[in-house]
ZATOR-287584 format. One record per residue (C-alpha): chain; y negated, x, z negated. Coordinates in steps of 0.1 Angstrom, whole numbers, plus 5000, padded with zeros to 4 digits. Layout:
<kette->A | py->Y | px->X | pz->Z>
...
end
This chain:
<kette->A | py->5000 | px->5000 | pz->5000>
<kette->A | py->4965 | px->5012 | pz->5007>
<kette->A | py->4941 | px->5022 | pz->4979>
<kette->A | py->4924 | px->4988 | pz->4980>
<kette->A | py->4921 | px->4972 | pz->4945>
<kette->A | py->4948 | px->4945 | pz->4940>
<kette->A | py->4928 | px->4922 | pz->4918>
<kette->A | py->4892 | px->4922 | pz->4930>
<kette->A | py->4862 | px->4905 | pz->4915>
<kette->A | py->4864 | px->4878 | pz->4942>
<kette->A | py->4901 | px->4872 | pz->4936>
<kette->A | py->4896 | px->4871 | pz->4898>
<kette->A | py->4869 | px->4844 | pz->4903>
<kette->A | py->4893 | px->4824 | pz->4924>
<kette->A | py->4920 | px->4828 | pz->4897>
<kette->A | py->4897 | px->4815 | pz->4870>
<kette->A | py->4886 | px->4785 | pz->4891>
<kette->A | py->4922 | px->4777 | pz->4901>
<kette->A | py->4934 | px->4779 | pz->4865>
<kette->A | py->4906 | px->4759 | pz->4850>
<kette->A | py->4912 | px->4730 | pz->4875>
<kette->A | py->4937 | px->4704 | pz->4862>
<kette->A | py->4968 | px->4700 | pz->4883>
<kette->A | py->4993 | px->4680 | pz->4863>
<kette->A | py->5027 | px->4673 | pz->4878>
<kette->A | py->5024 | px->4646 | pz->4904>
<kette->A | py->4986 | px->4652 | pz->4907>
<kette->A | py->4984 | px->4687 | pz->4921>
<kette->A | py->4963 | px->4681 | pz->4952>
<kette->A | py->4928 | px->4692 | pz->4940>
<kette->A | py->4943 | px->4725 | pz->4929>
<kette->A | py->4960 | px->4728 | pz->4962>
<kette->A | py->4927 | px->4724 | pz->4980>
<kette->A | py->4912 | px->4753 | pz->4960>
<kette->A | py->4942 | px->4774 | pz->4968>
<kette->A | py->4942 | px->4766 | pz->5005>
<kette->A | py->4904 | px->4772 | pz->5008>
<kette->A | py->4909 | px->4807 | pz->4993>
<kette->A | py->4938 | px->4815 | pz->5017>
<kette->A | py->4922 | px->4802 | pz->5049>
<kette->A | py->4909 | px->4836 | pz->5061>
<kette->A | py->4942 | px->4853 | pz->5057>
<kette->A | py->4967 | px->4830 | pz->5074>
<kette->A | py->4973 | px->4812 | pz->5107>
<kette->A | py->4979 | px->4776 | pz->5097>
<kette->A | py->4989 | px->4753 | pz->5068>
<kette->A | py->5017 | px->4728 | pz->5062>
<kette->A | py->5014 | px->4701 | pz->5036>
<kette->A | py->5039 | px->4674 | pz->5027>
<kette->A | py->5038 | px->4638 | pz->5013>
<kette->A | py->5039 | px->4649 | pz->4977>
<kette->A | py->5013 | px->4677 | pz->4979>
<kette->A | py->5032 | px->4710 | pz->4984>
<kette->A | py->5010 | px->4734 | pz->5004>
<kette->A | py->5023 | px->4762 | pz->5026>
<kette->A | py->5001 | px->4789 | pz->5042>
<kette->A | py->5018 | px->4803 | pz->5073>
<kette->A | py->5016 | px->4837 | pz->5090>
<kette->A | py->5033 | px->4840 | pz->5124>
<kette->A | py->5043 | px->4803 | pz->5126>
<kette->A | py->5060 | px->4808 | pz->5160>
<kette->A | py->5086 | px->4832 | pz->5147>
<kette->A | py->5122 | px->4819 | pz->5144>
<kette->A | py->5131 | px->4840 | pz->5114>
<kette->A | py->5113 | px->4826 | pz->5083>
<kette->A | py->5107 | px->4842 | pz->5049>
<kette->A | py->5093 | px->4823 | pz->5020>
<kette->A | py->5073 | px->4836 | pz->4990>
<kette->A | py->5069 | px->4809 | pz->4965>
<kette->A | py->5052 | px->4798 | pz->4932>
<kette->A | py->5047 | px->4763 | pz->4918>
<kette->A | py->5013 | px->4746 | pz->4913>
<kette->A | py->5019 | px->4720 | pz->4886>
<kette->A | py->5012 | px->4722 | pz->4849>
<kette->A | py->5027 | px->4702 | pz->4821>
<kette->A | py->5009 | px->4672 | pz->4808>
<kette->A | py->5012 | px->4638 | pz->4791>
<kette->A | py->5012 | px->4601 | pz->4801>
<kette->A | py->4996 | px->4573 | pz->4782>
<kette->A | py->5027 | px->4553 | pz->4772>
<kette->A | py->5014 | px->4527 | pz->4747>
<kette->A | py->4980 | px->4515 | pz->4734>
<kette->A | py->4980 | px->4502 | pz->4698>
<kette->A | py->4960 | px->4472 | pz->4687>
<kette->A | py->4936 | px->4496 | pz->4668>
<kette->A | py->4929 | px->4516 | pz->4700>
<kette->A | py->4952 | px->4547 | pz->4695>
<kette->A | py->4972 | px->4561 | pz->4724>
<kette->A | py->5008 | px->4571 | pz->4722>
<kette->A | py->5022 | px->4594 | pz->4748>
<kette->A | py->5053 | px->4605 | pz->4767>
<kette->A | py->5058 | px->4639 | pz->4784>
<kette->A | py->5051 | px->4648 | pz->4820>
<kette->A | py->5071 | px->4680 | pz->4820>
<kette->A | py->5080 | px->4700 | pz->4790>
<kette->A | py->5048 | px->4694 | pz->4769>
<kette->A | py->5051 | px->4706 | pz->4733>
<kette->A | py->5046 | px->4680 | pz->4706>
<kette->A | py->5042 | px->4707 | pz->4679>
<kette->A | py->5010 | px->4721 | pz->4694>
<kette->A | py->4993 | px->4687 | pz->4699>
<kette->A | py->4976 | px->4680 | pz->4666>
<kette->A | py->4939 | px->4687 | pz->4666>
<kette->A | py->4938 | px->4694 | pz->4703>
<kette->A | py->4911 | px->4680 | pz->4726>
<kette->A | py->4925 | px->4662 | pz->4757>
<kette->A | py->4912 | px->4650 | pz->4791>
<kette->A | py->4924 | px->4616 | pz->4801>
<kette->A | py->4922 | px->4612 | pz->4838>
<kette->A | py->4910 | px->4577 | pz->4849>
<kette->A | py->4897 | px->4562 | pz->4882>
<kette->A | py->4862 | px->4565 | pz->4867>
<kette->A | py->4866 | px->4602 | pz->4857>
<kette->A | py->4875 | px->4620 | pz->4825>
<kette->A | py->4877 | px->4603 | pz->4792>
<kette->A | py->4877 | px->4627 | pz->4762>
<kette->A | py->4901 | px->4623 | pz->4733>
<kette->A | py->4917 | px->4641 | pz->4704>
<kette->A | py->4952 | px->4644 | pz->4691>
<kette->A | py->4945 | px->4633 | pz->4655>
<kette->A | py->4965 | px->4644 | pz->4625>
<kette->A | py->4965 | px->4632 | pz->4588>
<kette->A | py->4944 | px->4654 | pz->4565>
<kette->A | py->4963 | px->4680 | pz->4544>
<kette->A | py->4952 | px->4662 | pz->4513>
<kette->A | py->4971 | px->4630 | pz->4523>
<kette->A | py->5004 | px->4647 | pz->4531>
<kette->A | py->5032 | px->4650 | pz->4505>
<kette->A | py->5039 | px->4685 | pz->4492>
<kette->A | py->5073 | px->4697 | pz->4502>
<kette->A | py->5081 | px->4666 | pz->4523>
<kette->A | py->5056 | px->4669 | pz->4551>
<kette->A | py->5066 | px->4651 | pz->4583>
<kette->A | py->5063 | px->4675 | pz->4613>
<kette->A | py->5046 | px->4665 | pz->4646>
<kette->A | py->5070 | px->4645 | pz->4667>
<kette->A | py->5067 | px->4625 | pz->4699>
<kette->A | py->5066 | px->4592 | pz->4680>
<kette->A | py->5039 | px->4602 | pz->4655>
<kette->A | py->5013 | px->4621 | pz->4675>
<kette->A | py->4986 | px->4600 | pz->4689>
<kette->A | py->4953 | px->4603 | pz->4707>
<kette->A | py->4920 | px->4589 | pz->4694>
<kette->A | py->4893 | px->4582 | pz->4721>
<kette->A | py->4868 | px->4567 | pz->4696>
<kette->A | py->4877 | px->4531 | pz->4706>
<kette->A | py->4879 | px->4504 | pz->4679>
<kette->A | py->4907 | px->4484 | pz->4695>
<kette->A | py->4929 | px->4480 | pz->4726>
<kette->A | py->4903 | px->4460 | pz->4745>
<kette->A | py->4877 | px->4488 | pz->4741>
<kette->A | py->4903 | px->4514 | pz->4754>
<kette->A | py->4908 | px->4493 | pz->4785>
<kette->A | py->4870 | px->4489 | pz->4790>
<kette->A | py->4868 | px->4527 | pz->4790>
<kette->A | py->4892 | px->4528 | pz->4820>
<kette->A | py->4922 | px->4541 | pz->4801>
<kette->A | py->4955 | px->4523 | pz->4807>
<kette->A | py->4993 | px->4530 | pz->4805>
<kette->A | py->5002 | px->4556 | pz->4831>
<kette->A | py->4969 | px->4576 | pz->4829>
<kette->A | py->4978 | px->4613 | pz->4829>
<kette->A | py->4965 | px->4636 | pz->4802>
<kette->A | py->4958 | px->4674 | pz->4803>
<kette->A | py->4943 | px->4699 | pz->4779>
<kette->A | py->4908 | px->4713 | pz->4788>
<kette->A | py->4915 | px->4749 | pz->4776>
<kette->A | py->4901 | px->4774 | pz->4801>
<kette->A | py->4906 | px->4810 | pz->4812>
<kette->A | py->4898 | px->4839 | pz->4789>
<kette->A | py->4904 | px->4877 | pz->4790>
<kette->A | py->4918 | px->4891 | pz->4758>
<kette->A | py->4912 | px->4927 | pz->4750>
<kette->A | py->4901 | px->4935 | pz->4785>
<kette->A | py->4936 | px->4933 | pz->4801>
<kette->A | py->4953 | px->4901 | pz->4790>
<kette->A | py->4948 | px->4869 | pz->4808>
<kette->A | py->4949 | px->4838 | pz->4786>
<kette->A | py->4950 | px->4801 | pz->4797>
<kette->A | py->4970 | px->4770 | pz->4798>
<kette->A | py->4989 | px->4766 | pz->4832>
<kette->A | py->4995 | px->4803 | pz->4838>
<kette->A | py->5029 | px->4787 | pz->4841>
<kette->A | py->5028 | px->4788 | pz->4871>
<kette->A | py->4994 | px->4790 | pz->4887>
<kette->A | py->4998 | px->4827 | pz->4881>
<kette->A | py->5025 | px->4825 | pz->4907>
<kette->A | py->5003 | px->4807 | pz->4932>
<kette->A | py->4976 | px->4833 | pz->4926>
<kette->A | py->5000 | px->4862 | pz->4931>
<kette->A | py->5015 | px->4850 | pz->4964>
<kette->A | py->4979 | px->4843 | pz->4976>
<kette->A | py->4970 | px->4879 | pz->4968>
<kette->A | py->5000 | px->4891 | pz->4988>
<kette->A | py->4987 | px->4872 | pz->5018>
<kette->A | py->4952 | px->4887 | pz->5013>
<kette->A | py->4966 | px->4922 | pz->5011>
<kette->A | py->4987 | px->4918 | pz->5042>
<kette->A | py->4956 | px->4907 | pz->5061>
<kette->A | py->4933 | px->4934 | pz->5048>
<kette->A | py->4958 | px->4961 | pz->5054>
<kette->A | py->4964 | px->4947 | pz->5090>
<kette->A | py->5002 | px->4944 | pz->5085>
<kette->A | py->5020 | px->4929 | pz->5114>
<kette->A | py->5052 | px->4912 | pz->5101>
<kette->A | py->5082 | px->4908 | pz->5124>
<kette->A | py->5089 | px->4873 | pz->5111>
<kette->A | py->5072 | px->4842 | pz->5100>
<kette->A | py->5059 | px->4843 | pz->5064>
<kette->A | py->5056 | px->4810 | pz->5045>
<kette->A | py->5034 | px->4813 | pz->5014>
<kette->A | py->5046 | px->4782 | pz->4995>
<kette->A | py->5029 | px->4765 | pz->4966>
<kette->A | py->5053 | px->4738 | pz->4955>
<kette->A | py->5046 | px->4708 | pz->4934>
<kette->A | py->5067 | px->4691 | pz->4906>
<kette->A | py->5086 | px->4721 | pz->4894>
<kette->A | py->5082 | px->4712 | pz->4858>
<kette->A | py->5102 | px->4680 | pz->4862>
<kette->A | py->5132 | px->4695 | pz->4880>
<kette->A | py->5122 | px->4717 | pz->4910>
<kette->A | py->5114 | px->4687 | pz->4930>
<kette->A | py->5087 | px->4700 | pz->4953>
<kette->A | py->5108 | px->4730 | pz->4963>
<kette->A | py->5137 | px->4707 | pz->4971>
<kette->A | py->5115 | px->4688 | pz->4995>
<kette->A | py->5097 | px->4717 | pz->5012>
<kette->A | py->5127 | px->4739 | pz->5018>
<kette->A | py->5141 | px->4712 | pz->5040>
<kette->A | py->5109 | px->4713 | pz->5061>
<kette->A | py->5106 | px->4751 | pz->5063>
<kette->A | py->5144 | px->4759 | pz->5066>
<kette->A | py->5138 | px->4795 | pz->5056>
<kette->A | py->5162 | px->4824 | pz->5060>
<kette->A | py->5150 | px->4842 | pz->5028>
<kette->A | py->5131 | px->4831 | pz->4998>
<kette->A | py->5114 | px->4853 | pz->4971>
<kette->A | py->5103 | px->4831 | pz->4942>
<kette->A | py->5079 | px->4840 | pz->4914>
<kette->A | py->5076 | px->4822 | pz->4881>
<kette->A | py->5070 | px->4832 | pz->4845>
<kette->A | py->5095 | px->4842 | pz->4819>
<kette->A | py->5094 | px->4847 | pz->4782>
<kette->A | py->5080 | px->4877 | pz->4764>
<kette->A | py->5106 | px->4879 | pz->4736>
<kette->A | py->5087 | px->4904 | pz->4714>
<kette->A | py->5068 | px->4879 | pz->4694>
<kette->A | py->5080 | px->4864 | pz->4661>
<kette->A | py->5108 | px->4838 | pz->4659>
<kette->A | py->5125 | px->4846 | pz->4692>
<kette->A | py->5161 | px->4858 | pz->4691>
<kette->A | py->5165 | px->4886 | pz->4716>
<kette->A | py->5203 | px->4882 | pz->4715>
<kette->A | py->5198 | px->4848 | pz->4729>
<kette->A | py->5167 | px->4852 | pz->4751>
<kette->A | py->5170 | px->4888 | pz->4762>
<kette->A | py->5144 | px->4916 | pz->4758>
<kette->A | py->5114 | px->4913 | pz->4781>
<kette->A | py->5078 | px->4921 | pz->4772>
<kette->A | py->5043 | px->4918 | pz->4787>
<kette->A | py->5030 | px->4951 | pz->4800>
<kette->A | py->5064 | px->4965 | pz->4810>
<kette->A | py->5065 | px->4952 | pz->4845>
<kette->A | py->5080 | px->4924 | pz->4866>
<kette->A | py->5113 | px->4909 | pz->4855>
<kette->A | py->5141 | px->4908 | pz->4881>
<kette->A | py->5167 | px->4882 | pz->4875>
<kette->A | py->5205 | px->4882 | pz->4876>
<kette->A | py->5220 | px->4848 | pz->4882>
<kette->A | py->5245 | px->4830 | pz->4905>
<kette->A | py->5216 | px->4816 | pz->4926>
<kette->A | py->5202 | px->4851 | pz->4931>
<kette->A | py->5215 | px->4866 | pz->4963>
<kette->A | py->5228 | px->4900 | pz->4952>
<kette->A | py->5219 | px->4920 | pz->4983>
<kette->A | py->5184 | px->4906 | pz->4983>
<kette->A | py->5180 | px->4914 | pz->4946>
<kette->A | py->5192 | px->4950 | pz->4952>
<kette->A | py->5166 | px->4953 | pz->4980>
<kette->A | py->5139 | px->4943 | pz->4955>
<kette->A | py->5152 | px->4968 | pz->4929>
<kette->A | py->5154 | px->4996 | pz->4955>
<kette->A | py->5118 | px->4988 | pz->4965>
<kette->A | py->5106 | px->4989 | pz->4929>
<kette->A | py->5123 | px->5023 | pz->4924>
<kette->A | py->5110 | px->5037 | pz->4957>
<kette->A | py->5074 | px->5026 | pz->4950>
<kette->A | py->5075 | px->5035 | pz->4913>
<kette->A | py->5068 | px->4999 | pz->4902>
<kette->A | py->5079 | px->4994 | pz->4866>
<kette->A | py->5104 | px->4965 | pz->4862>
<kette->A | py->5126 | px->4948 | pz->4836>
<kette->A | py->5159 | px->4929 | pz->4840>
<kette->A | py->5169 | px->4894 | pz->4828>
<kette->A | py->5202 | px->4875 | pz->4830>
<kette->A | py->5206 | px->4838 | pz->4834>
<kette->A | py->5239 | px->4820 | pz->4827>
<kette->A | py->5243 | px->4790 | pz->4851>
<kette->A | py->5208 | px->4786 | pz->4866>
<kette->A | py->5175 | px->4803 | pz->4866>
<kette->A | py->5157 | px->4771 | pz->4858>
<kette->A | py->5131 | px->4779 | pz->4885>
<kette->A | py->5125 | px->4770 | pz->4921>
<kette->A | py->5149 | px->4798 | pz->4931>
<kette->A | py->5178 | px->4774 | pz->4925>
<kette->A | py->5163 | px->4748 | pz->4948>
<kette->A | py->5158 | px->4773 | pz->4976>
<kette->A | py->5192 | px->4790 | pz->4971>
<kette->A | py->5213 | px->4759 | pz->4974>
<kette->A | py->5194 | px->4743 | pz->5003>
<kette->A | py->5201 | px->4743 | pz->5040>
<kette->A | py->5237 | px->4756 | pz->5036>
<kette->A | py->5225 | px->4785 | pz->5015>
<kette->A | py->5193 | px->4806 | pz->5016>
<kette->A | py->5192 | px->4842 | pz->5004>
<kette->A | py->5170 | px->4838 | pz->4974>
<kette->A | py->5157 | px->4860 | pz->4945>
<kette->A | py->5134 | px->4857 | pz->4915>
<kette->A | py->5107 | px->4880 | pz->4904>
<kette->A | py->5092 | px->4868 | pz->4871>
<kette->A | py->5060 | px->4875 | pz->4852>
<kette->A | py->5065 | px->4880 | pz->4815>
<kette->A | py->5044 | px->4856 | pz->4795>
<kette->A | py->5038 | px->4848 | pz->4758>
<kette->A | py->5035 | px->4813 | pz->4743>
<kette->A | py->5049 | px->4794 | pz->4772>
<kette->A | py->5039 | px->4757 | pz->4774>
<kette->A | py->5011 | px->4761 | pz->4750>
<kette->A | py->4973 | px->4763 | pz->4758>
<kette->A | py->4972 | px->4800 | pz->4751>
<kette->A | py->4998 | px->4813 | pz->4776>
<kette->A | py->4992 | px->4851 | pz->4778>
<kette->A | py->5001 | px->4876 | pz->4805>
<kette->A | py->4992 | px->4913 | pz->4811>
<kette->A | py->4969 | px->4921 | pz->4840>
<kette->A | py->4991 | px->4951 | pz->4850>
<kette->A | py->5022 | px->4929 | pz->4853>
<kette->A | py->5003 | px->4905 | pz->4875>
<kette->A | py->4993 | px->4934 | pz->4898>
<kette->A | py->5028 | px->4948 | pz->4898>
<kette->A | py->5044 | px->4915 | pz->4907>
<kette->A | py->5020 | px->4914 | pz->4937>
<kette->A | py->5028 | px->4949 | pz->4946>
<kette->A | py->5066 | px->4943 | pz->4944>
<kette->A | py->5065 | px->4912 | pz->4966>
<kette->A | py->5042 | px->4929 | pz->4991>
<kette->A | py->5063 | px->4961 | pz->4993>
<kette->A | py->5096 | px->4941 | pz->4995>
<kette->A | py->5083 | px->4921 | pz->5024>
<kette->A | py->5076 | px->4953 | pz->5043>
<kette->A | py->5113 | px->4962 | pz->5042>
<kette->A | py->5127 | px->4929 | pz->5056>
<kette->A | py->5137 | px->4930 | pz->5092>
<kette->A | py->5137 | px->4902 | pz->5117>
<kette->A | py->5172 | px->4885 | pz->5117>
<kette->A | py->5185 | px->4901 | pz->5085>
<kette->A | py->5213 | px->4879 | pz->5070>
<kette->A | py->5219 | px->4897 | pz->5037>
<kette->A | py->5255 | px->4888 | pz->5042>
<kette->A | py->5281 | px->4903 | pz->5019>
<kette->A | py->5304 | px->4906 | pz->5049>
<kette->A | py->5281 | px->4929 | pz->5070>
<kette->A | py->5274 | px->4965 | pz->5063>
end
């Protein structure tokens, strides 16, 4: 790669704008527009689908197709019930964490715009010592300052409104990025930066590259399931986040040993095509890109699984970004890891030849 900076001031401003915009599962399109607008100078065309997945394409005429992919949605809540005294009870839209909800501000998305609310919680003075009830899905509720159900409805809030946290992007100690939704808008950012670098370095790829920002990963890889049938790729390199296991209360014997600041995490799993993974490892070693390893049992739990098992089988691999405090509003990643994931995807793409099968039965 040339000596150009990987994360520039311009790209960091895009990252901040992209993160701060709400894109809950099923409502990703405004974030996709921001992403597409940034990518426009670097690609030949865009594909979008009915549910909002966006794909930026380089060399769309090529028959051999390579995907690099992240997902665009963030976890959220739905209004599920409105009590007579005007409090809102919720259900999950993705893996939202009930334990972090108390005392958080929320944005309730309505046809008339954002309605603010708070997840209230009983004062410490009113709770019984030694027998405190923990936050649970059936006891957390949102207060929007309404006196009753009728006033809630007059404010435009109804069952089915989606709810997000307003927490925005910060830099911690100069080199840590902190925000809600780094899972996985960091992925969308990283694949966009790969496209930018390919363009700026005037790289001519011998195949079609499909930079894919899928929707609805947080509820079961659904966007990837849909778009892979449209693209019909030959190869897919997926990027998502994985756990930093160095913080308290995480059992490394169960979760493995991966840490922020130590490089991209390369996955071992049945869905990961072994020869493609070895190509990524060889690239990391040749380019002196630090990396870590992680093993999955049955599935990666990422869009890798959706691509791998589609279209009769697609050679797929997963490069993950280590992240602390997943599915909270203070998800934290290391700037160097972000840059090294970008480098590793970029350098791996340069090794892929037109027509490669990655077959185990070919030398």
